[in-house]
KOLLUMDO-81042 format. One line per 5 residues: number of its first residue (from 1); their letters; for each residue y, z, x of N, C-alpha, C, O. Coordinates in steps of 0.001 Angstrom, whole numbers. Atoms other than C-alpha are relative to their C-alpha. Example, Ala and Ser with C-alpha at 12.3 -4.5 7.8 and 13.67 -1.06 7.14 Angstrom:
1> AS> -1190/0/890/-4500/7800/12300/1200/0/900/1181/665/1936 ~ -1190/-60/-820/-1060/7140/13670/1090/730/-770/2198/899/-261 .
***
This chain:
1> MSSSG> -1316/-566/278/-28386/-23628/46975/131/281/-1489/-310/-515/-2318 ~ -156/-353/1405/-27486/-21853/43740/966/-953/-680/1771/-1623/-32 ~ -882/873/767/-25739/-23725/40943/1450/426/151/2349/-415/172 ~ -1379/-477/-155/-22672/-21493/41355/557/-408/1355/1738/-737/1472 ~ -441/441/-1324/-22537/-22320/45079/306/-1476/19/1282/-1908/632 .
6> SSRKS> -227/1441/80/-22850/-26026/44335/1289/-304/-732/2044/-1192/-335 ~ -1215/215/778/-20087/-25788/41729/1231/327/830/2235/-383/768 ~ -1136/-384/-826/-17799/-23989/44173/269/-1043/1070/1424/-1320/1394 ~ -159/982/-1070/-18416/-26584/46855/637/-1281/-521/1330/-1970/227 ~ -537/1235/558/-17466/-29434/44495/1469/130/-382/2133/-875/-635 .
11> RIAYN> -1391/-197/363/-14097/-27890/43705/906/-206/1208/463/-133/2354 ~ -969/223/-1078/-10946/-28579/45715/1110/1033/-97/1309/1652/-1143 ~ -1107/-956/-23/-8020/-26413/46723/1195/-568/-755/1449/-1772/-720 ~ -1226/414/698/-4866/-26512/44583/1127/-14/1030/1562/1036/1502 ~ -1017/90/-1047/-2257/-27809/47001/1273/-710/-455/2050/-1195/367 .
16> KPPLT> -1231/611/481/452/-29185/44745/1172/938/279/1062/2140/41 ~ -1148/-858/-341/3879/-27911/45861/754/423/-1261/698/-278/-2271 ~ -842/-390/1134/6181/-25963/43505/1180/-970/-124/1683/-1482/876 ~ -1098/924/253/8888/-28097/41901/1265/768/-350/1209/1770/-1063 ~ -1275/-558/436/12553/-27231/41609/244/-395/-1448/-437/-1277/-1970 .
21> LTDQV> -314/350/1385/14064/-27341/38127/444/-1453/-110/104/-2148/-1067 ~ -431/1411/-12/15700/-30651/39016/-1206/-919/106/-1286/-1935/-585 ~ 1215/813/-157/12336/-32020/40151/-837/7/-1277/-1447/-1003/-1630 ~ 761/-72/1246/10709/-30794/36933/559/-960/-1046/-193/-1635/-1750 ~ -627/929/947/13224/-32736/34847/-304/-1438/387/-617/-2265/-470 .
26> QRLKS> 284/1367/-446/12729/-35839/36970/-1458/-364/-246/-1765/-1517/-548 ~ 1411/249/277/8958/-35480/36572/-181/-384/-1476/-909/-1325/-1792 ~ 85/327/1425/9347/-35468/32790/570/-1385/-290/-3/-2144/-1072 ~ -618/1312/205/11653/-38493/32917/-890/-1112/532/-993/-2178/-76 ~ 879/1021/-588/9242/-40377/35176/-1210/-269/-893/-1852/-1314/-787 .
31> RNLTV> 1115/158/935/6612/-39846/32464/474/-565/-1351/-267/-550/-2333 ~ -531/715/1176/8861/-41622/29906/563/926/-1066/692/519/-2221 ~ -652/-900/953/10419/-38550/28248/1509/-196/106/2066/-145/1202 ~ -1453/185/6/14035/-39153/27229/687/1354/126/461/2251/-686 ~ -763/-1232/-231/16332/-36423/28614/1471/-392/27/1934/-1002/991 .
36> TDENR> -1401/433/100/19935/-36907/27499/949/930/750/2031/509/1158 ~ -842/-976/-703/21338/-33759/29136/-871/730/1014/-1590/1665/663 ~ 894/-553/-1023/19637/-32900/32416/322/1457/306/-585/2248/564 ~ -363/-1399/-254/21594/-29683/32951/-577/913/-1075/-1067/2003/-781 ~ 555/-775/1108/20526/-28450/29522/-1513/120/141/-2078/1188/-95 .
41> AEFYL> 1451/-25/-198/16916/-29385/30241/-372/981/1107/-1337/1734/973 ~ 264/-945/-1090/17043/-27466/33533/187/1439/-480/-576/2328/-103 ~ -265/-1343/542/18506/-24460/31682/-1226/519/-750/-1659/1650/-529 ~ 1134/-447/803/15590/-24315/29247/-1276/123/826/-2053/1056/626 ~ 1197/-99/-824/12894/-25021/31819/49/1227/900/-989/1779/1266 .
46> GRLNY> -156/-1204/-808/14309/-22165/33883/-280/1271/-776/-385/2349/-191 ~ 259/-1166/839/13647/-19847/30949/-1345/-58/-712/-1892/971/-1106 ~ 1255/152/738/10526/-21249/29340/-1225/-123/897/-2332/223/485 ~ 1094/315/-910/8397/-22176/32370/-553/-1402/-331/-950/-1672/-1464 ~ 454/1381/189/7374/-25816/32832/-1410/-49/-591/-1692/-865/-1469 .
51> YRFAA> 1394/18/450/3695/-25013/32271/-101/356/-1477/-916/-213/-2203 ~ -29/-372/1413/4454/-23342/28935/576/-1140/-832/57/-1464/-1900 ~ -644/1119/689/6748/-26205/27912/-981/-1166/-156/-977/-1858/-1174 ~ 919/1141/13/4008/-28719/28765/-991/57/-1157/-1440/-984/-1636 ~ 947/-123/1113/1723/-27328/26039/576/-592/-1284/-166/-1064/-2145 .
56> YCLPF> -655/541/1196/4266/-28433/23439/290/-1499/130/749/-2137/-817 ~ -193/1436/-216/4476/-31914/24963/-1148/-829/-574/-987/-2021/-836 ~ 1214/751/323/957/-32859/23871/144/-952/-1187/-329/-2084/-1091 ~ -86/937/1127/1819/-34353/20434/860/-1232/297/804/-2219/-437 ~ -929/1086/-310/4394/-36615/22101/-508/-902/1124/174/-1839/1539 .
61> EADHE> 537/756/-1134/2151/-37982/24841/-890/-1150/-462/-1674/-1022/-1403 ~ 918/1120/228/490/-41377/24843/-1317/280/706/-2389/-33/188 ~ 1145/-495/-753/-1886/-40013/27482/527/1101/903/1699/1469/816 ~ -397/-1145/-814/-1818/-37239/30064/1109/-349/994/1788/545/1499 ~ -970/424/-1018/446/-39286/32356/1301/-526/-586/2295/-646/131 .
66> RFRDG> -1178/688/528/2937/-40816/29956/290/420/-1446/-618/574/-2263 ~ -431/-292/1361/4958/-39923/26860/83/-1288/-810/259/-2374/-258 ~ -184/1135/881/5098/-42210/23862/1447/-482/60/2352/312/314 ~ -1356/547/23/8124/-44502/23672/822/732/-1055/369/929/-2183 ~ -901/-671/929/11047/-42704/22062/-116/1506/-13/681/2168/-679 .
71> AKFDD> 156/-1453/-51/9806/-39169/22814/1177/620/745/1605/111/1780 ~ -1195/-626/-558/12697/-36816/23580/-264/1457/389/-1082/2149/-217 ~ 67/-1399/-427/13077/-33532/25409/317/926/-1171/-340/1949/-1361 ~ -407/-841/1124/14811/-32134/22335/-1074/94/-1078/-1146/1094/-1792 ~ 1106/-51/966/11798/-33019/20166/-1010/1072/401/-1487/1841/-433 .
76> VLELY> 941/-1000/-508/9536/-30912/22364/598/1392/-146/-88/2331/-553 ~ -673/-1297/103/12094/-28093/22450/24/489/-1444/-147/1681/-1701 ~ -12/-361/1423/12341/-28155/18648/-1348/578/-424/-1400/1537/-1194 ~ 1337/-495/320/8577/-27659/18401/-213/1390/590/-803/2262/-49 ~ 110/-1318/-628/8737/-24752/20841/763/1054/-811/252/2148/-1048 .
81> IFDRE> -820/-940/772/11532/-23090/18839/-686/325/-1328/-701/1479/-1758 ~ 742/-239/1239/9539/-23544/15627/-1128/997/237/-1295/1938/-538 ~ 1150/-870/-269/6490/-21874/17191/459/1431/253/-188/2381/-186 ~ -542/-1338/-249/8602/-18952/18396/388/669/-1314/67/1837/-1531 ~ -417/-570/1284/10089/-18437/14928/-1198/237/-916/-1190/1154/-1736 .
86> LRLLL> 1222/-191/775/6651/-18835/13381/-681/1312/390/-1152/2046/-479 ~ 594/-1261/-456/5322/-15968/15505/742/1194/-589/123/2157/-1043 ~ -794/-1109/543/8182/-13733/14383/-236/172/-1494/-329/1296/-1986 ~ 250/-66/1440/7600/-14601/10732/-1389/546/-285/-1574/1331/-1216 ~ 1362/-508/168/3882/-13958/11072/-48/1501/272/-684/2249/-470 .
91> LDALE> -15/-1430/-323/4518/-10589/12729/671/818/-1100/301/1970/-1327 ~ -643/-684/1114/6812/-9671/9834/-1014/284/-1117/-1061/1390/-1655 ~ 1022/-195/1032/3966/-10202/7344/-1057/991/466/-1509/1833/-310 ~ 1041/-896/-507/1472/-8413/9581/479/1445/42/-306/2366/-187 ~ -544/-1360/22/3767/-5403/9890/-114/600/-1403/-513/1753/-1564 .
96> RLEVS> 62/-500/1377/3945/-5093/6105/-1436/326/-407/-1698/1341/-1052 ~ 1401/-247/338/184/-5400/5750/-534/1207/754/-1265/2020/187 ~ 485/-1119/-814/-477/-2951/8593/460/1330/-583/-333/2265/-694 ~ -528/-1238/578/1779/-292/7061/-691/307/-1331/-1035/1456/-1609 ~ 676/-184/1283/212/-836/3628/-1441/461/190/-1905/1367/-503 .
101> LRTQL> 1401/-351/-217/-3338/-651/4976/-142/1418/545/-1085/2124/190 ~ 6/-1390/-458/-2564/2576/6831/77/951/-1200/-665/1928/-1296 ~ -215/-839/1173/-1354/4045/3558/-1259/99/-850/-1659/1193/-1250 ~ 1174/17/871/-4413/2982/1560/-1207/658/666/-1980/1351/5 ~ 1112/-627/-721/-6894/4054/4245/120/1517/-67/-852/2211/-367 .
106> AYHLS> -209/-1447/22/-5370/7528/4437/-164/558/-1408/-797/1596/-1601 ~ 22/-499/1377/-4986/7898/674/-1420/71/-544/-1831/1106/-1068 ~ 1319/52/622/-8473/6837/-376/-1019/864/730/-1824/1536/84 ~ 974/-842/-708/-10452/8545/2388/270/1481/-237/-669/2257/-412 ~ -309/-1424/199/-8612/11849/1943/-320/440/-1421/-854/1530/-1621 .
111> HNHST> 260/-377/1393/-8873/11829/-1867/-1474/-145/-368/-2020/693/-1087 ~ 1420/200/340/-12413/10428/-2087/-884/1097/570/-1940/1402/15 ~ 844/-998/-660/-13702/13127/272/671/1376/67/199/2273/765 ~ -670/-1303/176/-11265/15956/-564/252/713/1317/-79/1888/1474 ~ -303/-591/-1298/-10125/16545/2985/1198/-695/623/1414/-1893/441 .
116> AHPHL> -1131/582/-737/-7033/16045/5078/-457/-635/1302/320/-1320/1966 ~ 493/461/-1299/-9248/15172/8050/-1291/-825/-129/-2280/-495/526 ~ 1225/804/89/-11787/12500/7024/-337/-695/1322/-1493/-1030/1577 ~ 225/653/-1293/-11345/10944/10461/-776/892/966/-1262/413/1991 ~ 776/-921/-851/-13019/14044/11965/-1423/206/-520/-2183/992/46 .
121> KAELF> 1337/-145/590/-16135/13700/9792/-841/-1221/370/-746/-2277/-257 ~ 791/1116/-522/-18580/11533/11702/-939/-574/-1046/-1282/-1755/-988 ~ 964/461/1000/-20903/11315/8702/613/-1032/-955/-118/-1700/-1687 ~ -649/984/872/-18335/9163/6874/9/-1397/605/448/-2353/-34 ~ -102/1268/-710/-18712/6381/9430/-1375/-475/450/-2247/333/770 .
126> ADPIV> 1331/589/-147/-21604/4008/10048/-492/-23/1445/-1604/427/1723 ~ 431/190/-1386/-21725/3282/13793/557/1134/860/1770/1214/1055 ~ -498/-1156/-764/-21530/6446/15933/707/-385/1297/1620/310/1742 ~ -650/432/-1251/-20594/4527/19081/1424/-486/-283/2370/-112/409 ~ -1336/481/382/-17704/2727/17394/870/1172/-436/2056/1234/-111 .
131> YDRSL> -755/-1180/454/-16683/6012/15761/506/820/1184/1675/1203/1219 ~ -401/-802/-1166/-16650/7903/19080/1128/-682/768/2086/-33/1188 ~ -1056/727/-717/-14589/5191/20742/1314/60/-757/2374/284/-172 ~ -1213/-15/816/-12144/5061/17853/641/1378/2/1862/1500/105 ~ -531/-1364/30/-11790/8836/17713/606/379/1350/1666/1004/1400 .
136> NRLAR> -536/-300/-1329/-11309/9142/21478/1334/-711/232/2262/-138/802 ~ -1261/734/-128/-8630/6452/21394/1097/671/-826/2237/788/-377 ~ -973/-652/865/-6911/8212/18501/443/1337/595/1628/1669/570 ~ -340/-1290/-621/-7072/11596/20248/929/-211/1194/1872/553/1397 ~ -875/304/-1140/-5538/10049/23363/1406/-351/-466/2395/89/119 .
141> DVRRS> -1313/399/508/-2744/8494/21321/761/1190/-563/1984/1258/-436 ~ -648/-1215/503/-2042/11836/19635/551/815/1169/1684/1293/1108 ~ -450/-779/-1163/-1833/13592/23032/1237/-626/646/2139/81/1095 ~ -1088/694/-690/522/10941/24408/1212/-247/-885/2272/-632/-391 ~ -1058/373/936/2648/10539/21291/1277/809/226/1234/2019/447 .
146> KEEFI> -1317/-632/-66/6362/11293/21523/615/144/-1394/1734/634/-1550 ~ -514/-101/1363/6727/11095/17752/181/1478/-379/-713/2300/-177 ~ -306/-1391/316/8380/14275/16509/-964/570/-1043/-1356/1733/-954 ~ 878/-522/1045/6151/14543/13426/-1388/323/543/-2028/1266/79 ~ 1300/-288/-625/2987/14376/15583/90/1263/839/-801/2110/775 .
151> QHLTR> -161/-1183/-843/4283/16961/18038/150/1264/-845/-377/2319/-490 ~ -170/-1150/899/5321/19265/15178/-1353/446/-565/-1657/1638/-593 ~ 1292/-335/604/1872/19085/13562/-968/596/1019/-1709/1524/696 ~ 925/-529/-1019/-21/19694/16814/421/1388/471/-426/2194/858 ~ -465/-1340/-391/2169/22707/17646/-251/1031/-1101/-589/2181/-822 .
156> RYDDL> 10/-957/1122/2074/24277/14198/-1398/320/-521/-1660/1444/-948 ~ 1295/-184/661/-1521/23792/13051/-1143/22/1010/-1147/-719/1993 ~ 1127/-184/-910/-4756/24869/14698/-1172/-888/-415/-2236/-394/-786 ~ 1049/971/322/-6769/21692/14027/-221/-894/1217/642/-997/2089 ~ 274/901/-1120/-8422/19256/16411/972/-1179/24/1247/-1757/1076 .
161> MPPIW> -880/1154/93/-6055/16580/15156/844/123/-1275/418/782/-2224 ~ -797/-16/1238/-3249/16111/12600/-739/-688/-1138/-1729/-1380/-898 ~ 665/603/1161/-4189/14998/9059/33/-1524/51/821/-2118/787 ~ 171/1441/-12/-5191/11415/8333/1296/-733/-317/1568/-1781/269 ~ -1224/712/373/-1854/10513/6709/1048/26/1102/2030/-712/1041 .
166> AVVEL> -897/3/-1163/-106/11369/9969/-547/-900/1106/184/-1720/1661 ~ 535/732/-1149/-2474/9892/12543/-103/-1499/-255/-105/-2282/695 ~ 64/1448/241/-2727/6525/10772/1260/-700/500/1240/-1892/806 ~ -1252/604/-465/889/5979/11817/-50/-364/1480/841/-1052/1980 ~ 174/349/-1411/-358/5716/15404/-968/-1160/192/-1119/-1660/1306 .
171> MTMGQ> 1031/1040/-113/-3016/3082/14631/612/-1392/7/1492/-1704/-796 ~ -366/1415/-11/-2515/-553/15565/-866/-742/-1014/-1788/-166/-1592 ~ 816/805/906/-3897/-3377/13432/-1442/-64/494/-2375/-9/-308 ~ 1351/45/-550/-6876/-3603/15787/-764/1288/-238/-1948/1261/-574 ~ 653/-1289/237/-7615/110/15486/-302/193/-1484/-1385/652/-1847 .
176> LSKWF> 227/-93/1445/-7187/46/11705/-1222/-803/-414/-2046/-350/-1208 ~ 1125/865/318/-9633/-2816/11526/-1324/673/362/-2287/608/-403 ~ 1236/-674/-440/-12239/-834/13477/-327/1203/-891/-1479/1395/-1278 ~ 239/-1144/885/-11798/2315/11379/-474/-476/-1376/-1437/56/-1929 ~ 321/481/1344/-11912/361/8120/-1408/-593/-61/-2187/-256/-953 .
181> SNIRQ> 1297/674/32/-14940/-1779/8965/-1150/961/258/-2292/662/-89 ~ 1056/-954/-349/-16861/1294/10180/-208/1074/-1066/-1056/1949/-895 ~ 219/-957/1096/-16534/3273/6927/-1406/-201/-562/-1796/-1319/-896 ~ 1413/107/376/-20100/4046/5891/-202/-494/-1434/-984/-1416/-1665 ~ 267/295/1410/-19884/3852/2102/796/-1225/-461/2013/-1304/-292 .
186> RKDRQ> -647/1209/493/-19157/486/573/1054/330/-1059/2092/-328/-1132 ~ -944/-334/1075/-17431/2174/-2383/1354/430/556/2383/215/-84 ~ -1270/-365/-626/-14799/3575/-12/753/-1249/459/1956/-1382/233 ~ -641/1249/-444/-14126/175/1533/468/-802/-1208/1529/-1425/-1184 ~ -326/769/1196/-14138/-1369/-1923/1230/575/-704/2049/-180/-1229 .
191> AISRI> -1153/-632/648/-11618/1151/-3291/1299/-442/666/2306/-679/0 ~ -1178/460/-742/-9185/145/-570/230/-1492/-237/1363/-1917/-463 ~ -127/1460/104/-9879/-3587/-861/473/-436/-1379/1186/-1431/-1507 ~ -397/372/1367/-9405/-3651/-4640/1515/46/-183/2065/-671/-1019 ~ -1464/-55/63/-5763/-2717/-4113/584/-1380/289/1637/-1742/-236 .
196> YGLDE> -488/1315/-415/-5386/-6176/-2568/-697/-1147/-744/-498/-2319/-427 ~ 666/1023/790/-7566/-7984/-5096/-1112/-720/728/-1440/-1857/390 ~ 1025/643/-811/-10294/-8694/-2548/-1273/844/29/-1239/2054/-198 ~ 1256/-690/-259/-13934/-7814/-1978/71/614/1392/751/93/2277 ~ -84/-701/-1285/-14487/-5389/886/-503/-841/1172/-26/-673/2294 .
201> KVMTS> 485/850/-1093/-16430/-7983/2912/1087/-955/465/1242/-1199/1662 ~ -1103/909/-345/-13496/-10382/2779/1107/774/706/1648/311/1710 ~ -1072/-804/-598/-10981/-7628/3563/-368/431/1411/467/382/2314 ~ 457/-386/-1341/-13040/-6393/6507/91/-1172/960/605/-1038/2071 ~ -16/1195/-831/-13432/-9901/7868/1427/-436/317/1726/-811/1451 .
206> FCEHL> -1378/449/-202/-9747/-10738/7389/752/936/945/1541/470/1767 ~ -654/-944/-917/-8568/-7563/9149/-423/-251/1447/403/-185/2357 ~ 473/315/-1352/-10743/-8415/12158/656/-1282/510/1061/-1369/1669 ~ -653/1262/-341/-9336/-11948/12127/1469/225/347/1968/-327/1328 ~ -1423/-247/-225/-5755/-10670/11902/270/743/1298/1331/577/1900 .
211> SLVRN> -171/-684/-1289/-6261/-8428/14922/135/-1011/1125/954/-842/2028 ~ -68/1058/-1005/-6858/-11540/16994/1311/-774/-123/1990/-1019/874 ~ -1226/767/215/-3972/-13462/15431/1217/803/451/2124/263/1082 ~ -1117/-840/-393/-1624/-10531/15949/117/88/1521/1224/84/2058 ~ -49/-51/-1463/-2581/-10312/19619/624/-1263/579/1408/-1192/1525 .
216> HAAHH> -612/1245/-451/-1687/-13969/20087/1509/34/-220/2286/-309/670 ~ -1424/-2/337/1648/-13514/18333/769/1031/828/1857/740/1326 ~ -695/-1072/-711/2556/-10218/20019/135/-291/1489/1048/217/2140 ~ -63/351/-1419/1849/-11676/23474/621/-1382/219/467/-1988/1279 ~ -809/1224/-99/3981/-14760/22770/-837/-1235/293/-346/-2191/894 .
221> ARLWN> 866/1163/-213/1036/-17145/22862/281/-1060/-1062/800/-756/-2136 ~ -209/1114/929/1181/-20551/21183/-842/206/-1253/-2029/522/-1172 ~ 711/-137/1270/261/-20393/17492/-109/-1319/-741/-1125/-1598/-1378 ~ -183/1172/852/1370/-23688/15979/-1254/-863/-151/-1606/-1222/-1275 ~ 1185/855/122/-1747/-25746/16788/-1258/675/540/-2239/11/875 .
226> RRLTK> 1117/-726/-614/-4077/-23022/18022/-1262/-119/-838/-1216/-39/-2066 ~ 1309/-26/636/-7767/-23305/17216/-565/1400/205/-939/1765/1320 ~ 355/-1410/-87/-8747/-19722/16448/-1497/181/230/-2316/-517/-368 ~ 1412/-210/-336/-11999/-18395/17879/-722/814/-1058/-1947/755/-1160 ~ 631/-844/1024/-12601/-15976/15006/612/-323/-1360/1800/-89/-1585 .
231> TFSLP> -459/272/1356/-12338/-17104/11396/-309/1217/-880/-712/2265/-374 ~ 317/-1103/907/-12775/-14924/8312/-730/-540/-1217/-677/-1734/-1512 ~ 765/394/1182/-14948/-14970/5216/956/-323/-1151/1813/488/-1503 ~ -841/371/1135/-13306/-16840/2356/-510/677/-1267/-1720/790/-1461 ~ 443/-664/1233/-13350/-15048/-1010/-690/-959/-951/-278/-2110/-1095 .
236> LRANN> 680/762/1049/-15763/-16293/-3653/536/378/-1373/500/-414/-2314 ~ -596/-492/1240/-14128/-14178/-6358/1347/609/329/1442/1542/1128 ~ -1358/-503/-188/-10384/-13597/-6459/857/-650/-1083/340/-1347/-1956 ~ -842/627/1007/-7371/-14642/-8490/-5/-1520/199/-174/-2010/1315 ~ 122/1466/-31/-7312/-18351/-9347/1002/-661/928/684/-1654/1582 .
241> DLLHS> -1006/596/-882/-4087/-19060/-7474/-474/21/1448/-296/-951/2182 ~ 513/-107/-1363/-5675/-17827/-4260/-1160/-969/221/-1171/-1710/1203 ~ 1187/845/-157/-8981/-19638/-4779/361/-1475/44/-256/-2241/784 ~ -378/1408/58/-7239/-22933/-5585/994/-395/1091/1361/-1564/1208 ~ -929/306/-1099/-4881/-22657/-2597/-698/-32/1352/-203/-661/2287 .
246> LYPLP> 757/-4/-1250/-7476/-22018/121/-572/-1382/278/-718/-2211/-621 ~ 568/1276/-444/-8931/-24898/2097/-1425/293/461/-1633/599/1635 ~ 1367/-421/-354/-12704/-24268/2023/-670/-991/936/-1063/-2086/534 ~ 660/837/-1003/-14155/-25695/5200/-1015/844/759/-841/2057/880 ~ 969/-761/-799/-17181/-24706/7263/636/537/1274/1585/-40/1805 .
251> DNDRQ> -584/-661/-1163/-16504/-22384/10182/41/-875/1239/898/-684/2102 ~ 28/824/-1208/-17405/-25042/12728/955/-1187/-94/1041/-1985/840 ~ -963/1081/162/-14774/-27435/11365/1281/366/747/1784/1480/603 ~ -1182/-286/-814/-11786/-27701/13713/1187/396/-876/1926/1322/-539 ~ -1112/-337/877/-9299/-27669/10831/-166/1382/-608/812/2093/-837 .
256> GRKLY> 262/-1309/577/-10976/-24602/9388/317/1139/944/389/2291/516 ~ -339/-1020/-983/-10130/-22737/12587/1494/19/321/1926/706/1247 ~ -1453/-22/-159/-6402/-23446/12306/595/1070/-923/-141/1850/-1529 ~ -686/-1119/627/-3796/-21223/10652/134/-85/-1519/530/895/-2150 ~ -345/174/1403/-3635/-22624/7131/-555/1113/-891/202/1748/-1624 .
261> NTFVL> 591/-1011/877/-6090/-20258/5416/518/1402/303/602/2240/-595 ~ -619/-1279/-352/-4607/-17319/7325/1297/177/-762/1564/1244/-1314 ~ -1273/-60/709/-1225/-18141/5827/-199/146/-1509/552/860/-2172 ~ 253/-90/1444/-2687/-18581/2339/-327/1442/-398/253/1977/-1343 ~ 401/-1352/374/-4337/-15169/2286/1122/999/277/1306/1942/-493 .
266> LNDLM> -1155/-863/-256/-1315/-13495/3895/1030/-133/-1116/1600/857/-1575 ~ -945/242/1085/888/-15104/1268/-432/733/-1267/390/1345/-1950 ~ 517/-695/1173/-1345/-13742/-1478/157/1512/148/516/2191/-814 ~ -149/-1435/-234/-1300/-10266/88/1458/433/-92/1753/1528/-570 ~ -1424/-325/118/2498/-10369/335/407/108/-1466/1269/917/-1810 .
271> NTICD> -284/-102/1429/2580/-10965/-3426/-399/1361/-545/228/1872/-1473 ~ 465/-1325/428/668/-7689/-3820/844/1113/604/1181/2082/-77 ~ -663/-1072/-744/2513/-5639/-1207/1486/86/-306/2045/1180/-382 ~ -1464/47/127/6107/-6752/-1817/423/-119/-1463/-231/-798/-2254 ~ -562/149/1342/8182/-6358/-4968/405/-1442/-257/190/-1975/-1346 .
276> DNHWQ> -451/1388/110/9626/-9813/-4321/-390/-695/1298/167/-405/2357 ~ 547/633/-1204/7750/-12040/-1904/947/-1075/535/973/-2202/40 ~ -896/961/-632/10369/-13705/283/-676/-711/1171/-109/-1636/1754 ~ 655/539/-1192/7825/-14517/2988/-397/-1462/-202/-223/-2284/697 ~ 449/1371/269/6452/-17669/1351/1140/-1013/100/989/-2012/802 .
281> PRLKK> -1085/978/-142/9825/-19444/913/564/-68/1412/1055/-1116/1830 ~ -476/30/-1399/10800/-18439/4463/-898/-883/849/-414/-1613/1714 ~ 913/863/-745/7683/-20127/5816/237/-1465/-342/286/-2308/553 ~ -260/1384/413/8325/-23285/3786/1317/-500/576/1406/-1640/1032 ~ -1303/382/-555/11960/-23321/4896/-101/-276/1496/498/-1226/1999 .
286> LINQH> 167/174/-1443/10934/-22940/8541/-676/-1332/317/-265/-2043/1234 ~ 712/1263/-198/8513/-25863/8296/922/-1186/-265/949/-2142/510 ~ -893/1107/359/11082/-28093/6578/1165/-122/966/1581/-1228/1312 ~ -1145/-1/-907/13914/-27084/8883/-317/-696/1315/519/-1412/1866 ~ 377/587/-1289/12020/-28154/11979/-812/-1288/-164/-1227/-1893/824 .
291> QIDVR> 706/1246/313/10276/-31104/10248/-1348/-75/735/-1630/-1013/1481 ~ 1273/-158/-700/6852/-30002/11439/-1115/-743/-726/-1220/-691/-1951 ~ 1223/598/546/3693/-32028/10937/-1030/1126/-128/-1660/1513/857 ~ 808/-1197/198/1692/-29190/9411/-1497/-263/102/-2287/681/77 ~ 1427/282/-176/-1635/-30990/9802/-523/628/1282/-1707/950/1380 .
296> SMGFP> 412/-632/-1257/-1689/-29555/13327/-332/1477/-193/-947/2090/679 ~ 325/-1386/315/-1941/-26107/11674/-1106/89/-1049/-1380/1163/-1584 ~ 1105/15/947/-4788/-27176/9387/423/-108/-1449/-400/86/-2343 ~ -468/114/1381/-2625/-27705/6297/-545/-1280/-630/-484/-2339/-6 ~ 424/1216/701/-4121/-30129/3755/1232/-782/-469/2321/-221/-587 .
301> DDWQQ> -1127/843/403/-1941/-33040/2619/658/482/-1282/1862/304/-1463 ~ -544/-412/1295/-1517/-31534/-854/378/1471/-43/437/2055/-1125 ~ -186/-1449/-34/-697/-28003/280/1148/479/-893/1050/1547/-1498 ~ -1154/-447/785/2683/-27846/-1488/-260/-66/-1501/480/522/-2290 ~ 365/48/1412/993/-28684/-4799/-970/1117/-387/-1259/1310/-1568 .
306> RPLWQ> 935/-1088/287/-1413/-25744/-4478/764/1236/-498/1895/1473/-73 ~ -743/-1020/776/-512/-22705/-6643/832/973/816/1978/1242/458 ~ -714/-1048/-730/490/-20147/-4007/1229/-515/748/2032/282/1233 ~ -1143/557/-719/3018/-22543/-2441/1072/-525/-959/2088/-1068/-525 ~ -973/510/981/4834/-23418/-5658/970/1098/-435/1856/851/-1254 .
***
């Protein structure tokens, strides 16, 4: 018998019955979770989903069957609310970076190669397969776009596609990352990356990393204690505040796969992109407001003493 057949035979059917909201609350109470207002608990479980709520219970559990003494429903809910607000704050920073990167990609490629359509020049890009996929996706998005400026350009001009400074507005962070990383000439990638004070290898790596993080945030997935599957290359040369604020750990270190370094580099980029960086104090306020143990996000004990957080 094959190993897959043996594995299937050893598994059992899932036959646990669905629980009513009242039963869900009683289940939590039976596991030693303090619930002071059962109606309120039922209200939130009816909107959050018990299975989703359970992921935020983990820090309060003594083991899988029982909560630690003194653990409260409201403590778990507070952590959930923090994570939700954290996702929104992260998406705010990613929106600013995405818009900025669109601008720089369009500006430098069009000026460096003296054309409004560098995206139609296959010779400017390294991997022809990635280029074809990216171009086909972009062409599809142009055809489907309801944006008035895209429709105006496609009606008025006899080109295969609108100019780069228009079509970049249709690119997601994931698409931008693919276009940017596939630029053939290092000097082009470097010209864009220097705007942000980074080497092109770091910028390329970070954009790929952010595509994953953004997908988690945009699909309402848990961020607070997530161990990310894709890290990014830490800069070896950058401004001192950035270098002294990062937490240099090997990629296989569990803490190194948490959010701390993502926040550090985003914070540094916000200093470049924004006239007045309000993102950093908003993150600190959010952490303090909900009294979060930031070690679960990979924060070092001395993080508030590091330059970018002061």
